[in-house]
C-alpha positions as CSV (number, residue, x, y, z in Angstrom):
1,M,9.2,-43.7,-14.9
2,I,8.7,-43.0,-10.6
3,L,12.5,-42.2,-10.6
4,D,12.4,-40.2,-13.7
5,L,9.6,-37.9,-11.8
6,Q,11.2,-37.8,-8.6
7,K,13.9,-36.2,-9.9
8,Y,12.0,-33.7,-12.3
9,V,9.8,-32.9,-9.1
10,L,13.5,-32.1,-6.9
11,N,15.0,-29.9,-9.9
12,Q,12.0,-28.0,-9.9
13,Q,11.8,-27.6,-5.9
14,T,15.7,-26.6,-6.3
15,T,14.9,-24.0,-8.9
16,I,12.0,-22.5,-6.9
17,Y,14.2,-22.5,-3.6
18,N,17.5,-21.9,-4.6
19,N,17.1,-19.2,-7.8
20,K,17.7,-15.6,-6.6
21,A,15.2,-14.4,-8.7
22,S,12.1,-16.7,-7.6
23,I,14.0,-15.9,-4.1
24,L,13.5,-12.0,-4.6
25,F,10.1,-12.1,-6.3
26,W,9.1,-14.2,-3.1
27,I,10.5,-11.4,-0.9
28,L,9.5,-8.6,-2.1
29,G,5.9,-9.9,-3.2
30,G,5.4,-10.8,0.5
31,F,6.2,-7.2,2.1
32,F,4.1,-6.0,-0.8
33,I,1.0,-7.7,0.4
34,A,1.6,-6.9,3.8
35,N,2.4,-3.9,4.0
36,A,-1.3,-3.6,1.6
37,L,-3.2,-5.4,3.8
38,V,-1.7,-3.3,7.3
39,A,-2.5,-0.7,5.4
40,E,-6.2,-1.0,4.8
41,F,-6.5,-2.4,8.4
42,I,-4.8,0.6,10.2
43,G,-6.4,3.5,7.6
44,V,-9.6,3.1,10.4
45,K,-7.8,5.4,12.4
46,I,-7.1,9.5,11.1
47,F,-4.2,11.4,12.7
48,S,-3.0,14.6,13.1
49,L,0.5,14.5,11.1
50,E,1.4,17.7,13.1
51,Q,0.6,17.2,16.5
52,S,2.5,13.7,16.3
53,L,5.5,15.7,15.0
54,G,4.9,18.0,18.2
55,F,3.7,21.0,16.1
56,E,0.6,23.1,16.3
57,S,-2.2,22.0,13.8
58,M,-2.3,23.9,10.4
59,N,-5.3,25.9,9.9
60,W,-5.2,26.4,5.7
61,T,-8.4,27.3,3.7
62,L,-8.6,25.7,0.3
63,F,-11.3,25.6,-2.7
64,G,-13.1,27.7,0.3
65,V,-12.8,25.0,3.0
66,E,-11.5,26.2,5.6
67,G,-9.9,24.1,8.8
68,L,-7.9,22.0,6.7
69,G,-4.4,20.4,8.0
70,F,-2.4,17.3,7.4
71,N,-5.3,15.1,9.3
72,L,-4.3,11.9,7.8
73,T,-5.7,8.3,7.8
74,A,-2.7,6.0,9.5
75,G,-2.9,3.7,6.2
76,V,-0.6,7.0,4.6
77,L,2.3,5.6,6.8
78,L,2.5,2.6,4.9
79,W,1.2,3.2,1.3
80,P,4.5,5.3,0.2
81,I,6.0,1.6,0.8
82,V,3.7,0.3,-1.5
83,F,4.8,2.4,-4.3
84,V,8.4,1.5,-3.6
85,M,8.1,-1.9,-3.7
86,T,6.0,-1.0,-6.7
87,D,8.5,0.7,-8.5
88,V,11.4,-2.4,-7.2
89,I,9.3,-4.9,-8.5
90,N,8.5,-3.4,-11.9
91,E,12.0,-2.9,-12.2
92,Y,13.5,-6.2,-12.3
93,F,9.7,-8.5,-13.4
94,G,8.1,-5.6,-15.3
95,Q,4.1,-5.1,-15.9
96,R,3.1,-8.6,-15.1
97,G,5.0,-9.2,-12.1
98,V,3.1,-6.1,-10.9
99,K,-0.1,-6.2,-12.2
100,R,-0.9,-10.3,-10.8
101,L,0.4,-9.3,-7.5
102,S,-1.9,-6.5,-7.4
103,Y,-4.4,-8.7,-8.2
104,F,-3.4,-11.4,-6.4
105,T,-3.0,-8.6,-3.2
106,I,-7.3,-7.3,-4.3
107,V,-8.3,-10.4,-4.0
108,L,-6.4,-10.9,-0.3
109,I,-7.8,-7.9,0.9
110,L,-11.7,-9.2,-0.2
111,Y,-11.1,-12.5,1.3
112,A,-9.9,-10.5,4.8
113,F,-13.0,-8.3,4.8
114,V,-15.0,-11.0,4.7
115,M,-13.0,-12.7,7.5
116,V,-13.6,-9.9,9.8
117,F,-17.2,-9.3,8.9
118,L,-18.0,-12.4,9.5
119,A,-15.7,-12.3,13.5
120,I,-17.9,-9.1,13.9
121,W,-21.1,-11.3,13.2
122,L,-19.9,-13.8,15.9
123,A,-21.7,-13.4,19.4
124,P,-19.0,-12.1,21.6
125,N,-18.4,-13.2,25.0
126,D,-19.8,-11.8,28.4
127,W,-16.8,-11.0,30.3
128,W,-14.8,-10.5,26.9
129,Q,-17.4,-7.7,25.8
130,H,-17.1,-5.8,29.1
131,S,-13.5,-6.0,30.2
132,S,-10.8,-3.4,30.5
133,G,-7.3,-2.9,30.8
134,L,-5.9,-1.4,27.8
135,V,-3.4,0.5,28.8
136,K,-2.1,3.7,27.0
137,D,0.6,6.1,28.5
138,N,0.6,4.1,32.2
139,S,-2.9,4.7,32.4
140,E,-5.8,1.9,32.1
141,L,-8.4,3.0,29.8
142,S,-11.9,1.8,30.3
143,I,-14.3,0.4,27.0
144,A,-17.7,-0.4,28.3
145,N,-18.5,-2.4,24.9
146,M,-15.7,-3.8,23.4
147,D,-17.9,-5.5,21.1
148,A,-18.9,-2.6,19.8
149,A,-15.8,-0.9,19.2
150,F,-14.5,-4.3,17.7
151,S,-17.4,-3.7,15.2
152,K,-16.6,0.1,14.9
153,I,-13.0,-0.5,14.4
154,M,-12.8,-3.4,12.4
155,G,-15.5,-2.8,10.3
156,Q,-15.1,0.1,8.2
157,G,-18.0,1.1,5.6
158,L,-18.2,-0.7,2.4
159,W,-17.8,2.4,0.4
160,I,-14.3,3.0,2.0
161,I,-13.4,-0.2,1.6
162,V,-14.7,-0.2,-2.1
163,G,-13.1,3.0,-2.8
164,S,-9.8,2.0,-1.1
165,L,-9.6,-1.0,-3.4
166,V,-10.2,0.8,-6.5
167,A,-7.7,3.5,-5.5
168,F,-5.3,0.8,-5.2
169,L,-5.7,-0.9,-8.4
170,V,-6.4,2.1,-10.6
171,G,-2.7,3.7,-8.8
172,Q,-1.0,0.5,-9.6
173,L,-1.7,0.4,-12.7
174,V,-1.1,3.7,-14.0
175,D,1.9,3.6,-12.0
176,V,3.0,0.4,-13.8
177,F,2.0,2.2,-17.2
178,V,3.9,5.3,-16.4
179,F,7.4,3.6,-14.8
180,Q,7.8,1.3,-17.9
181,K,7.3,4.0,-20.7
182,I,9.5,6.2,-18.5
183,K,11.8,3.0,-18.7
184,Q,12.0,2.6,-22.3
185,W,12.9,6.5,-22.9
186,T,15.8,6.4,-20.6
187,G,17.0,2.8,-20.2
188,E,18.7,2.2,-16.9
189,S,19.8,5.1,-16.3
190,K,17.8,7.8,-14.2
191,L,16.0,5.5,-11.9
192,W,15.1,8.5,-10.2
193,M,12.8,9.5,-12.9
194,R,10.9,6.4,-13.4
195,A,10.4,5.2,-10.0
196,T,9.4,9.1,-8.5
197,G,7.9,10.1,-11.4
198,S,5.4,7.3,-11.8
199,T,4.8,7.7,-8.1
200,L,4.0,11.3,-8.3
201,V,1.5,10.8,-11.1
202,S,-0.2,7.5,-9.4
203,Q,-0.2,9.0,-6.2
204,F,-2.3,11.9,-7.4
205,I,-5.0,9.6,-9.1
206,D,-4.6,7.5,-6.1
207,S,-5.8,10.6,-3.8
208,F,-8.4,11.3,-5.6
209,V,-10.8,8.5,-6.4
210,V,-10.2,6.9,-3.0
211,L,-12.4,10.2,-1.9
212,I,-14.6,10.6,-4.4
213,V,-16.1,6.6,-4.4
214,A,-15.9,6.7,-0.6
215,F,-17.2,9.6,0.1
216,Y,-18.4,11.9,-2.7
217,I,-20.7,9.0,-4.4
218,G,-20.9,6.8,-0.7
219,A,-21.3,9.5,1.6
220,D,-22.9,12.9,-0.3
221,W,-19.5,14.9,-0.1
222,D,-19.3,17.9,-1.9
223,L,-16.9,17.9,-4.9
224,V,-15.3,20.8,-3.6
225,R,-14.6,19.4,-0.6
226,V,-13.2,16.1,-1.8
227,L,-10.9,18.0,-4.1
228,A,-9.8,19.9,-1.0
229,I,-8.6,17.5,1.4
230,G,-7.1,15.2,-1.5
231,S,-4.5,17.8,-2.3
232,V,-3.9,18.3,1.3
233,N,-3.5,14.7,1.3
234,Y,-1.3,14.7,-2.1
235,V,1.3,17.5,-0.5
236,Y,1.9,14.6,1.7
237,K,2.2,12.1,-0.6
238,F,4.2,14.2,-2.8
239,V,6.8,15.0,0.2
240,M,7.4,11.2,0.5
241,A,7.7,10.1,-2.7
242,I,10.5,12.7,-3.5
243,V,12.1,11.6,0.5
244,L,12.1,8.2,-0.1
245,T,13.6,8.4,-3.5
246,P,17.2,7.9,-2.0
247,V,15.7,4.3,-0.5
248,I,14.7,3.2,-3.8
249,Y,18.6,3.6,-5.1
250,L,19.9,1.7,-1.9
251,V,17.3,-0.9,-2.1
252,H,18.4,-1.3,-5.8
253,Y,22.0,-1.2,-5.0
254,V,21.4,-3.7,-2.5
255,I,19.1,-5.8,-4.7
256,D,21.7,-5.8,-7.5
257,H,24.7,-7.1,-5.1
258,W,22.6,-9.5,-3.8
259,L,21.6,-11.2,-7.4
260,G,25.1,-10.4,-9.1
261,L,25.4,-7.3,-11.9
262,E,24.7,-9.6,-14.7
263,E,22.3,-11.2,-13.5
264,A,20.6,-8.2,-12.6
265,H,20.9,-6.9,-16.1
266,R,19.1,-9.6,-17.2
267,L,16.3,-8.9,-15.1
268,K,15.7,-5.7,-15.7
269,Q,16.0,-6.2,-19.5
270,E,13.5,-9.0,-19.3
271,A,11.4,-7.1,-17.7
272,L,11.2,-4.4,-20.8
273,L,9.3,-6.8,-22.4
């Protein structure tokens, strides 16, 4: 009986560690979760896309709101990758795979924020609190109060956290639904249509949900300002979705040949169920 149990456990471990489909899910899921977590934390920084690329900032007027440009959260650098990963996981592991990873990611993000707020609560060491020595552009930056800076940067507002999580979850569920509907209609052809189409729809919703929850409900912004800033953000996401379409084909090509065409086809068919 003990030998049979040991043999069963060994066989299960062999399946988990040597099965290419399992390894693929681990890799995709790991990148998916890591990018979502990092995007949440770096999203506190607002940057100018135009100035980062060496151009003058744009000065658009939209819905009567002046001075609009591509002033984006740093998180947008990673969210396109998250949605590419979503489409790839959806292609090979279906709605169940994406939904389970999305729910698990929400739990991990909440856990991470709890740990961050716990770290903020801790009393700072005296020499660290008044230390300097950060270097940028070959010059030393002096920070009068490191603890205050840490709290300000890491302690995002509750409504921003809620807004980003709601937008992430809604965006993921919409993405996976649209992706599967298009795939049921097109089969395995027209990858660009289901991948790019689902991302464009989900990112449109994501762009406005996060602002409505975080700033319209949580900070009393005017709805017009929310719509104007959300529209500018969506323009960026729209362009990125189009630009990343060839990347999706490249990722699929690599995965198909690593799995083997027969195994890849089997996974794609099971993903439709």
